[in-house]
N, C-alpha and C positions, 0 to 999 in steps of 0.2 A: 555624462560620458563614462564615469566610473561604474555606475550601475549597469549601463548597457554592456560594458566590457565584462563584468562579472556574470551577467546573465548569459552572454555568449559562451564564456568559459564553462559555465554549468552545463549548457547544452552539449558542448564538445566532450566534456568528461563523461556525461551520461551516455553519449553515443559510443565513446571508446569502451565503456564498460560493457555495452551490448555486443561489441565485437568479440569480446572474450566469451560471451554466451554462445555466439555462433560457432565457436570451436567445440562446443559441448563441454567445456571445462568450467562448469558453473553449477552452483547449487543454491537454492533460495528457500528459506523457511520463514513463514510469518504466522505468529500466534496472537489472536485477540482474546482477551479475557474480560468478561463483563461481570462485575460483582452484583450482589443483590440490591445495592443502592443505585445501580445504573452507571457507576464509575468503572474504570478499568485500566488495563495496560495493553500495550502492543509490544511484542518482542520479535525482532527480525534478526536472523542470523543468515549469513551468506558467505560463500567463498568463490573466489575467481582465481584461476590458475595464473601464476606470475608469468609463466612462459607465454600463455595465450595473450595476456595483456601486452607483453613486450613485442610479440609478433605483429600486433596491429598498431604499434606506435611508430610513427614515421622515423626512419633511421637518422635523418638529418637534424633531429631535435637534440640540443645539447643536454648534458647532465644525466644523472641516474633516473631511471623510470619511476615516476611517482605512483601512488595508488591510483587505480583506474577511476575511482570515485573518491574525491577528497572530503574531508570533514566539512568544508565550506559548502560543498554541494549537498551533503546530507542535511545540513542545517537549513539550506534553502528549500529543499523538497519537503521538509517536515514543518515548515512554517505555514501560517495562514489562519491559525486559531489562537486567540489570546488565552484560552483556558486549557490548552493541550501543551504539556511540557516535555521537551526532549531531555531525558534524564541520563541517557547514555548514548554515545556514538563513538565506539572504539574501532579503530582500523589498525590492523597489525599484519606484518609480513611474517608468517610462521611457516618455516620450511619452504615449500614451493607454492604456497597459496597466500593470497591476500584475504584475510578473514575480517568480516564485518559483523559487529554486534550493535544493534540499535534498540533502544527502549523508549517508549512514550508512556506518559500517564495522562489519562483523559477523564473529564468530569462526567461526560455523557457521550453517547454515540453520535448525536447530532454535531457536537463540537469536533469530534474526530473526523467526521465527513467533510469538514471545512478545511482540513489540512490539505495542502496542494497535492501531496502524494496520493491521497485517497479520494480527492474531490470528484473524479470521474466514475466512481464505482457505484453510485446510487445506493450507498450504505444506509441501512435503517434498522431500528429496533422497534418492534410493534407487538400488539396483542391480537392473535388470531381469534381468541375467545377470552372469556372472563378469567380463566385459570391457565392460560398458556402464554408463553413468551416466545417471540420469534425474532430471528436475526436473518438478514438477507443482504448480500452484496453481489454486484455484477462485476466480475473481474475482466470483462471485455469493454473497451479495447485493451489488449494486453500491453505490458510495458514494452514489448518488442514493437508493436504497431505504433505506439506513441513515439518511440525512437525513430522509426522510419519517417513519420510525419515531420519530425524535427530535421532529420538529415536532408530531406527534400528541399528545405528552405536554406540550406548551407552549401550551395553549389561549389563555392571556392574553398571549403574547409577540407584539410587533408584527410580527415577521417570519414567524411561523408560518402565519397565515391566508392572506396573499398567496402564500406558497410552495405551500401545499396547493391553493389555488384554481387556480393555473396547472398544477401537477402532475397534478391530477385532471380537467383540462379535455379536451374531445374532440379539440382540435387540438394537444395537447401534443407528439405525435411530430413534427409539422411544425415546432414551435417549437424543438426541440432538435436538429434534423437537422444543423445546422452545427457543433455541438460535437464535437470529436474527442478520442479517448483512445488512447494507444499503450503497449503493454507489451512489453518485450524481456528476454530471459534469455540470458546468455553462459556457456557451459560449456567445459571442456577436452575435447579429443577429436580424432580424425583424420577423423571424418565425423559427420553429424548427420541425424536424421529427426524430423519433427513431423507430427501429424495435420492441423494447420491452421496457417497463417501462412507467413512467408517466412524461410528459413534462409540466412544468409550466413556466409562464412568471414572471420575477422579475422587479426590478426597471430599468427604461431605456430600452435600447436595449440589454437585457440579458435574456437567456432562460436556464432553468435547467432541466436536465433529472435525474430521480431518479429510481434506481432499487433496490428492496428489496428481500432478500432471507432468507430462513430458512437454518440452517446449513445442514439439511438433503438434501437440493437441490444439494449440492456438492457431494453427495454420489451416485446420479443417473447416470447411464450410458447414454452417449449422447454427443453431440457436446460441445465444450468449452463454458463457460458462458462469454458473452461479455457485456461490457458497451459501447454503441455506439450511437452517436447522430450527426446530421448534421443541421447546421443553414444556413439560407439565409442571406447574409451580406448586410447591408445598402450600398448605393452607395459610401459614403465617406470612407468605409472600403475596398471595393473591390480593390484588386491590389494596395493598398496604404500601410498603416502602417503595418498591419499584414503580407502582402505578402513580403514586403521588409525585415522585421525582419526574417521571415522564410527562405527566400532565402539567406540572409546573414549567417544565422546559418548553412545552408546546405553547402554554399561555404567554410565557415571557417572549418567545419568538414572535408572537402576534402583537403583543402589547408594546414592545420596545419601538418598532418602527412607527406605530400609531402615535405614541407619545412624542417621538421626535418630530413627526409631521405637525402635530398640534403646536409644539414649541416654535417650529419654523414659521408657521402661519401667524402665531401670536406676535413674534418678533417682527414679522413683515408688516403687520397692520399697526404696530406701535409707532 
């Protein structure tokens, strides 16, 4: 019962946060950095207007308005992988905004893709050729669409009906036009190419792809929105550290289930 109650609260809080997005009073930035050894970090910063959050909070709820997304909800969304660590999740009311700062450390991209928040993105690190490193993630369905899916299952929830009413209205694209979302990915390399977005060079042999969207971009019919970049690796990286790490991760991913199956069968026949 306790777990069910927390899960329901998490869904409600996520829906309430999206209501603030609908007012255009929202900004979200996410940066993924992959180091030469395959490990890396994710840094997320976001703000939600305090006024927008209060406007979508039922007036009959007692007490001061809490943050639209609590620390408990952040922890829940960022769980799912034993080798990805949530090292920062700071939520502060600064002026008229709720500011969010989240940081994750991961050992490899495969582990990161197991985290609940990223699990639907089809995130992958791969080698297009012997001396190239590629990163790809599909950011559709968007967070907005996921929130709609949840809201439809909560018919009696006080947040669900106003959320869906605004989301399904004819003027919804105009309402959300001001909300901005930014994704960036940093990879090692001596050069970089990307189908879309802006590529910049940072310190050392690192390149960053940045794609920026308006919330209304996710409402247009068309192919999925991709964040995709390829870098040319320096000679010392090609088929050395990164390759070994990725190959080991792939081998372990295949062997561990096989070993477990053998153990189960052995115990079963004993």
